[in-house]
C-alpha positions as CSV (number, residue, x, y, z in Angstrom):
1,M,340.4,-98.7,64.2
2,K,341.9,-102.2,63.3
3,E,345.3,-103.1,62.4
4,I,346.2,-104.7,59.2
5,D,347.9,-108.0,59.0
6,L,350.6,-107.1,56.5
7,E,351.7,-111.0,56.2
8,V,348.2,-111.8,54.7
9,W,347.3,-108.4,53.2
10,K,346.7,-108.9,49.3
11,R,348.5,-105.4,48.7
12,K,351.6,-106.6,50.7
13,D,354.2,-106.5,48.1
14,I,353.0,-103.3,46.6
15,F,352.9,-101.8,50.1
16,N,356.4,-102.9,51.1
17,L,357.9,-101.2,47.9
18,Y,356.0,-97.9,48.0
19,Y,356.2,-97.4,51.7
20,Q,360.1,-97.1,51.6
21,F,359.9,-94.4,49.0
22,D,360.9,-90.7,50.5
23,I,357.6,-89.3,48.5
24,P,355.3,-92.4,47.8
25,Q,352.3,-90.0,46.9
26,I,350.8,-90.0,43.5
27,S,348.6,-87.3,41.9
28,L,346.1,-87.8,39.4
29,C,343.5,-85.1,37.9
30,T,340.4,-85.7,36.0
31,P,337.2,-83.9,35.0
32,L,333.9,-84.3,36.7
33,E,330.4,-83.2,35.6
34,V,328.8,-81.3,38.7
35,T,325.7,-79.9,37.0
36,K,323.5,-81.6,39.3
37,V,325.5,-80.7,42.5
38,Y,325.4,-77.0,41.3
39,K,321.6,-77.0,41.0
40,F,321.2,-79.0,44.2
41,A,323.4,-76.3,46.2
42,K,321.8,-73.4,44.6
43,S,318.2,-75.0,45.4
44,K,319.1,-75.6,49.1
45,N,321.0,-72.3,49.5
46,L,324.4,-74.2,50.3
47,S,327.9,-73.8,49.5
48,F,328.6,-75.5,46.1
49,Y,332.2,-76.2,47.4
50,F,331.0,-77.7,50.6
51,C,328.5,-79.8,48.7
52,L,331.4,-81.1,46.7
53,C,333.7,-81.8,49.7
54,H,330.6,-83.8,51.5
55,I,330.3,-85.8,48.3
56,F,333.8,-86.9,48.2
57,Y,334.1,-87.5,51.9
58,T,331.0,-89.7,51.7
59,A,332.6,-91.6,48.7
60,L,336.1,-91.9,50.4
61,L,334.5,-93.5,53.4
62,K,332.9,-96.3,51.4
63,F,336.7,-97.6,50.6
64,E,338.7,-98.7,53.7
65,E,341.7,-98.2,51.8
66,F,341.4,-94.5,51.7
67,M,341.4,-94.7,55.4
68,I,344.7,-96.7,56.0
69,R,347.0,-94.8,58.2
70,S,350.6,-95.5,59.7
71,I,350.4,-95.1,63.4
72,K,353.4,-95.7,65.6
73,G,354.8,-98.3,63.2
74,K,351.5,-100.0,62.8
75,I,349.4,-100.2,59.5
76,V,345.7,-99.6,60.4
77,V,342.4,-98.8,59.1
78,E,341.3,-95.7,61.0
79,D,337.8,-94.4,61.9
80,G,336.9,-91.7,59.6
81,E,335.2,-88.9,61.7
82,F,336.8,-85.6,61.0
83,V,337.2,-83.2,58.2
84,N,340.0,-80.6,56.9
85,I,338.9,-78.1,54.4
86,C,340.5,-75.0,53.2
87,A,338.3,-72.1,52.8
88,I,338.0,-68.4,52.7
89,K,335.6,-66.2,54.0
90,Q,333.7,-63.9,51.6
91,G,335.9,-60.5,51.3
92,E,339.1,-62.0,52.5
93,E,342.1,-63.2,50.7
94,I,343.9,-65.5,53.5
95,F,342.5,-68.9,53.7
96,K,341.6,-70.7,56.9
97,I,341.7,-74.5,57.6
98,I,338.3,-75.8,59.1
99,T,338.5,-78.8,61.1
100,G,335.4,-80.3,62.2
101,R,333.2,-83.7,62.5
102,Y,331.7,-85.3,59.3
103,Y,328.1,-85.4,59.1
104,S,326.4,-87.8,56.9
105,D,323.3,-85.5,56.2
106,I,324.8,-83.1,53.4
107,E,322.8,-80.0,54.4
108,K,323.8,-80.3,58.3
109,F,327.4,-80.9,57.1
110,C,327.3,-77.8,54.8
111,N,325.6,-75.5,57.4
112,E,328.2,-76.8,60.3
113,T,331.0,-76.1,58.0
114,K,329.8,-72.7,57.0
115,K,329.2,-71.7,60.5
116,K,332.8,-72.9,61.7
117,L,334.2,-70.7,59.0
118,Q,332.1,-67.8,59.9
119,N,333.1,-68.1,63.6
120,Q,336.8,-69.0,63.2
121,T,339.2,-66.3,63.5
122,S,342.5,-68.2,63.7
123,F,344.2,-69.7,60.6
124,T,343.4,-73.1,62.1
125,E,341.9,-74.9,65.1
126,P,342.8,-78.1,66.8
127,L,340.7,-81.2,66.5
128,P,338.5,-82.0,69.6
129,P,340.8,-83.2,72.6
130,D,339.6,-87.0,72.3
131,A,340.3,-86.9,68.3
132,R,343.3,-88.5,66.5
133,R,344.8,-86.5,63.4
134,S,344.7,-89.9,61.8
135,Q,340.8,-89.7,61.9
136,V,340.8,-87.0,59.3
137,I,339.2,-88.5,56.1
138,A,341.0,-86.2,53.6
139,Y,342.4,-82.7,53.0
140,M,340.0,-80.7,50.8
141,S,340.9,-77.5,48.8
142,C,340.0,-75.6,45.7
143,T,341.2,-73.0,43.3
144,P,338.0,-71.3,42.1
145,W,339.9,-68.6,40.5
146,F,341.5,-70.8,37.5
147,E,341.7,-74.1,35.9
148,F,344.5,-76.8,36.6
149,T,345.2,-79.9,35.0
150,H,347.8,-80.9,37.8
151,I,348.5,-80.0,41.2
152,T,350.7,-81.2,44.2
153,H,350.5,-80.6,47.9
154,P,353.2,-79.7,50.4
155,Q,354.3,-82.8,52.0
156,D,356.7,-83.6,55.2
157,V,358.9,-86.2,53.9
158,Q,359.9,-87.2,57.3
159,R,356.3,-88.4,57.8
160,N,354.7,-91.0,55.6
161,S,351.4,-89.6,55.0
162,F,348.4,-91.6,54.1
163,V,345.7,-89.0,54.2
164,P,344.4,-88.2,50.7
165,H,344.2,-84.7,49.2
166,V,341.4,-83.8,47.1
167,S,341.5,-80.4,45.0
168,F,338.8,-78.7,42.8
169,D,339.5,-76.1,40.2
170,K,337.3,-73.4,38.7
171,M,334.1,-74.6,37.2
172,K,333.7,-74.6,33.5
173,I,330.3,-74.6,31.4
174,N,330.3,-76.1,28.2
175,E,328.1,-75.3,24.9
176,K,325.3,-77.6,26.3
177,G,325.3,-75.7,29.8
178,E,326.8,-78.6,31.5
179,R,329.0,-77.7,34.4
180,Y,332.5,-79.3,34.9
181,I,335.3,-79.1,37.3
182,N,338.8,-81.0,37.4
183,V,339.4,-82.9,40.5
184,S,342.8,-83.7,41.7
185,L,343.5,-86.6,43.9
186,Q,346.9,-87.1,45.9
187,V,347.2,-90.3,47.5
188,N,349.8,-92.8,49.0
189,H,350.7,-95.2,46.4
190,A,351.5,-97.8,49.3
191,A,347.8,-98.1,49.8
192,I,345.9,-96.7,46.7
193,D,346.3,-97.0,43.0
194,G,344.6,-95.9,39.9
195,A,342.0,-98.9,39.9
196,L,340.6,-97.9,43.2
197,I,340.6,-94.3,42.2
198,A,338.5,-95.2,39.5
199,K,336.1,-97.0,41.8
200,L,335.9,-93.9,44.1
201,L,335.0,-91.7,41.1
202,D,332.4,-94.3,40.1
203,E,330.9,-93.8,43.6
204,V,331.2,-90.1,43.5
205,K,329.1,-90.1,40.2
206,S,326.6,-92.2,42.1
207,I,326.3,-90.1,44.8
208,I,325.9,-87.2,42.6
209,E,323.1,-89.0,40.6
210,Q,321.0,-89.4,43.7
211,L,321.0,-85.8,44.8
């Protein structure tokens, strides 16, 4: 974790404006081709959803702006070590929130996340005792039952949250057999803007190409 010197930060003026807003989050939605992700997941017997989560977690960690957090009045770049994923066990209707460590290896990540979901009996479980909530890279969720073109997430307006929200909708297949999902990213505008989201999406596409 390192503290940002706001006086010399290139984003100082933007930050000072939006940081004062009651709800400084912005939400953007865009389509993403995921044909290679789907084929990769099937070939490795992995969860398609967990593969998508790993790809986005990996991409988010490439840009320190997505790990900016507000801690006790200080603005810092946090260490991204943990994940927070909404998921549903097969045969159930009520979702659970999985919290665990991020692993750079996609297969280990998917298998460990699946194991945690299967073993978890409560709605959510706390992070390890030595962990900080601010170390969560992003909140992940999906709505595999229907498509969306926009989505917002619950917010506590008393806390200026910087943790990104990433959501995926129902997968579509076009006439060429290509698979697509819509991706929603909800971020704090004091730290993130559209140009950086574009860089993030380029990184996501690069990771997908390397599968």
